[in-house]
C-alpha positions in Angstrom: 155.2 42.8 119.3 154.6 46.2 120.2 157.4 47.1 118.4 157.1 45.3 115.4 153.9 46.4 114.7 155.7 50.1 115.2 158.0 49.3 111.9 155.0 48.2 110.2 153.0 50.8 110.8 156.1 53.3 109.6 156.8 51.2 106.5 153.6 51.4 105.0 153.3 54.9 105.3 156.7 55.5 103.9 155.3 52.9 100.5 151.8 55.4 100.9 154.2 58.8 101.1 156.5 57.2 97.7 152.8 56.4 95.8 152.3 60.0 95.9 154.9 60.9 94.9 154.6 58.7 92.0 151.6 57.3 91.5 150.9 53.3 90.5 149.7 53.1 86.2 147.2 50.7 86.2 143.7 50.0 85.0 141.0 52.0 87.2 143.7 55.1 87.1 141.3 58.1 85.5 143.8 59.7 82.9 144.5 63.1 85.4 146.3 61.4 86.4 147.9 59.5 83.0 148.8 62.9 82.6 150.4 64.0 84.7 152.6 60.9 85.3 153.2 61.9 81.4 154.4 65.6 82.3 157.1 64.2 84.9 158.2 61.4 83.0 161.4 63.2 82.0 162.8 63.6 85.5 161.9 60.1 86.2 161.3 58.1 83.7 158.8 55.2 84.4 159.2 52.6 81.8 157.7 49.3 82.7 154.4 50.8 83.6 153.7 52.7 79.7 151.8 50.3 78.9 149.4 50.5 81.9 149.3 54.7 80.9 148.8 53.9 76.9 146.3 51.3 77.2 144.3 54.0 79.8 144.4 56.2 76.7 142.9 53.9 75.1 140.8 53.3 77.6 139.4 57.0 77.9 139.3 57.5 74.0 142.2 59.5 74.2 142.6 59.4 70.4 139.4 60.0 69.1 140.0 63.5 67.2 143.3 62.6 65.9 144.6 66.7 65.7 143.4 66.7 69.6 145.6 63.7 70.6 149.2 64.9 69.9 150.4 65.7 73.2 149.7 61.3 73.3 150.8 60.4 70.0 154.4 61.7 70.6 154.8 60.7 74.4 154.1 56.6 73.0 156.5 57.5 69.6 159.9 59.3 72.1 158.9 56.1 74.8 159.3 53.2 71.6 162.1 55.0 70.7 163.9 55.4 73.8 164.9 52.0 74.3 165.7 50.2 71.1 166.1 47.4 72.4 163.2 46.9 74.1 160.9 48.2 70.9 159.0 45.3 69.9 158.0 44.5 73.5 156.6 47.8 74.1 154.8 48.0 71.0 154.0 44.1 71.2 152.2 45.2 75.0 149.8 47.8 73.6 148.1 45.3 71.9 145.0 44.2 71.1 144.2 48.0 70.7 140.3 48.5 69.4 140.3 48.8 65.3 140.0 52.4 64.8 142.9 53.3 67.1 145.9 51.1 64.7 147.0 53.9 63.5 148.5 55.6 66.1 150.5 52.4 66.5 151.3 53.0 62.7 151.8 56.2 63.5 153.7 56.4 66.3 155.9 53.5 65.2 157.1 55.6 62.1 157.4 58.9 64.3 159.9 57.3 67.1 163.3 58.3 65.5 164.2 54.5 65.4 167.2 53.2 62.7 165.0 50.2 62.5 161.3 51.1 62.1 160.5 49.7 59.2 161.7 46.5 60.3 158.7 47.2 63.6 156.0 48.5 62.0 156.4 44.7 59.0 156.3 42.8 62.3 152.9 44.3 64.0 152.1 44.8 60.4 150.0 40.9 60.3 147.9 42.2 63.4 146.2 45.3 62.1 145.2 44.4 59.2 143.0 47.2 58.4 145.7 49.9 58.6 146.9 48.3 55.5 147.1 51.6 53.0 148.9 53.2 56.0 151.6 51.6 57.1 152.2 50.4 53.5 151.9 54.2 53.1 155.1 55.2 55.8 157.3 52.1 54.6 157.0 53.4 51.4 158.0 57.3 52.1 154.6 58.3 50.9 154.3 60.0 54.5 156.5 61.3 56.0 157.8 60.4 59.3 158.2 63.2 62.5 162.1 63.8 61.2 161.0 64.4 57.8 158.0 66.7 58.1 159.1 70.0 56.8 158.0 73.2 58.6 156.3 74.4 55.9 156.1 74.2 52.0 158.9 75.7 49.3 157.8 78.6 47.9 157.4 79.0 44.2 160.9 80.3 42.7 160.6 83.0 39.9 160.9 80.0 37.3 158.6 77.8 38.5 155.5 80.8 38.4 156.2 81.6 34.5 156.5 78.3 34.3 152.5 78.2 35.5 151.4 81.6 33.8 152.8 80.2 30.2 151.2 77.1 30.7 148.5 77.5 31.6 144.5 78.2 29.8 143.6 81.1 31.2 140.1 80.0 29.7 139.8 76.9 32.6 138.2 77.1 35.2 141.0 75.8 38.3 139.8 73.0 40.3 140.3 73.4 44.0 142.9 70.6 45.2 143.1 69.1 49.0 145.6 70.2 49.6 147.3 67.0 52.3 150.8 68.8 52.2 151.8 67.8 56.0 153.7 70.7 57.1 154.0 71.6 60.8 153.1 75.8 59.9 149.7 74.1 58.4 149.2 71.6 61.3 149.4 72.8 64.8 148.6 68.9 67.0 152.3 68.5 65.0 153.8 70.9 67.7 151.5 69.0 70.3 153.4 66.2 69.4 156.8 67.9 69.7 156.2 68.8 73.3 155.5 64.8 73.6 158.1 63.1 72.4 159.6 65.7 75.0 158.2 64.5 77.8 159.2 60.8 76.9 162.5 61.5 76.0 164.1 64.8 77.5 165.4 65.1 74.3 166.2 68.7 73.4 165.6 67.6 69.7 162.0 68.3 69.0 162.9 71.8 70.9 165.4 73.2 68.7 162.4 71.9 65.6 159.9 74.7 68.2 162.7 77.2 68.3 162.4 77.4 65.3 159.2 77.9 64.7 158.9 81.1 66.5 159.5 83.9 63.6 155.4 82.9 63.0 154.2 85.0 66.0 155.6 87.4 63.6 154.4 86.3 61.0 151.8 88.5 58.9 150.5 86.8 56.1 149.5 83.9 56.8 147.0 83.1 60.2 148.6 79.5 60.3 151.8 80.6 60.8 151.4 83.1 62.5 149.1 81.0 65.4 151.8 78.1 65.2 154.6 80.6 66.1 152.5 82.1 68.9 151.9 78.7 70.8 154.9 77.4 70.0 156.8 81.3 71.5 153.3 80.4 74.5 154.3 77.3 74.9 158.2 77.1 75.3 158.0 80.0 78.2 155.1 78.8 79.2 156.9 75.0 80.7 160.6 76.9 80.9 159.1 78.7 83.7 158.7 75.3 85.5 161.8 73.3 84.0 164.7 74.4 85.1 167.2 72.5 82.8 164.4 73.8 79.8 164.8 77.1 80.3 168.8 76.8 80.7 168.6 75.3 77.8 166.2 78.4 76.1 169.1 80.2 77.3 172.2 78.5 75.6 170.3 78.4 72.8 169.9 82.8 72.4 174.1 83.2 71.7 173.8 80.6 68.9 170.4 81.3 67.2 170.4 83.9 63.7 168.6 87.2 64.6 165.0 86.2 63.5 165.0 83.6 65.9 167.2 85.3 68.4 164.5 87.9 69.2 161.1 86.1 69.9 163.2 83.1 72.1 165.3 86.1 74.0 160.9 87.2 74.9 160.6 84.0 76.0 163.8 83.2 78.1 162.6 86.8 79.3 159.7 85.9 80.1 160.2 82.1 81.5 162.8 84.6 83.8 160.4 86.9 85.5 157.9 84.4 85.8 155.6 86.8 82.8 153.9 85.9 80.3 150.7 88.0 79.6 152.7 90.6 77.1 153.0 87.1 74.7 149.4 86.8 75.0 148.7 90.4 74.4 151.2 90.7 71.3 148.8 87.4 69.7 145.7 88.7 70.1 147.0 92.7 68.6 148.8 90.7 65.8 145.1 88.4 65.1 143.7 92.3 65.4 146.1 93.5 63.1 145.2 91.2 60.2 141.7 91.1 60.6 142.1 94.5 59.9 144.3 94.7 57.9 144.8 91.9 56.4 148.3 89.9 55.4 151.1 91.7 54.2 151.4 90.5 50.9 147.8 90.1 49.9 145.5 93.0 51.8 142.5 91.2 51.0 139.8 92.0 53.9 137.3 89.2 52.8 139.9 86.6 53.2 140.5 87.4 56.6 136.6 87.8 57.0 135.9 83.9 57.1 139.0 83.7 59.6 136.9 83.2 63.1 137.3 82.5 66.6 137.1 78.8 65.4 139.9 79.6 63.3 142.5 79.4 66.0 142.2 75.9 67.1 143.5 75.7 70.4 146.0 72.8 70.7 146.4 70.8 73.7 149.8 71.3 75.2 148.4 74.8 74.6 145.9 75.0 76.4 148.3 73.9 79.0 150.6 76.6 79.3 147.6 78.7 79.3 146.6 77.8 82.4 144.0 75.6 81.2 145.4 73.1 83.8 147.4 73.1 86.2 148.9 69.8 85.6 150.6 70.7 82.8 148.6 68.3 79.9 144.5 69.1 79.2 144.3 68.3 76.1 141.0 67.5 75.3 139.2 67.5 79.0 136.5 69.4 79.1 136.3 69.8 75.2 138.7 72.9 75.8 140.6 71.7 72.7 137.8 72.4 70.3 138.0 76.7 72.2 139.8 79.4 69.3 142.8 80.4 70.9 141.6 83.4 70.3 138.3 83.3 72.3 140.0 82.1 75.0 143.2 84.2 75.4 140.4 87.2 75.1 138.3 85.5 78.2 142.1 85.7 80.2 142.0 89.8 79.6 
């Protein structure tokens, strides 16, 4: 009897130790547990617990501010795309969903990268009648999928500029139009979405996209590109420090990339190898200071840059993680960190 009790006690201790390494995801789990689980998911996929994790994200109102929810959206999209045969089953497991959160399901399906994503979206459309306009926009192509979003808007050629100059009435008052064009250069949350997709799949496809943004870290023309480029460079270095396979992939990419990418990528690899990333932060600060002092290379307009305040450089959730805001690596909107300015945050690290 004493021997049997000892065996049972040993098994319970083994189960407890295993639970510490891979915490179960249930409706009572905290958001912090889910965040850590998401960050470690690519190393040990746990597909069966994805529905429970997503329910906790919804319950925690993680999608209340869409611009700060990119990391979670990307993870859900990656989870859907990682197993095509079970995609319908996984999507169905997310319901019921509060009406204000239904957009997450629609966008995650469109961003999943599945060949059959349109049919999947059509099959669940009846469960989200309030999102009919959004669903139709994706099905018609008016809203782009994650793979179809361009890095930046195409620069008008000389003929395009001349055509506008000769056709526009010089005496008419030009109406200000809202620019709804979706690009990686003007939407920082898309960088977070790529990281979320990577965490769910371990795929290097989103990493390749992030690498393409590296030349913007040296941009002296627009604050948006400088911000996104700096965030891309910093997050790559920070996560590569803790991710050996990512570090090796970036090192191998050095030989393939052209000079505009190769130079900042070399900085990323060196920072990750030496665990010295403070220089990347200081360089970004110096670049912002230069822009504020001199203006852009194309437009020396000090008034324009005077409008660039601390809040203009918003801090994406993955970027906050890379900057050490949360030890586990995925802070997102904890404590409102995503609402702080990138410049303000970096200045406090000095």
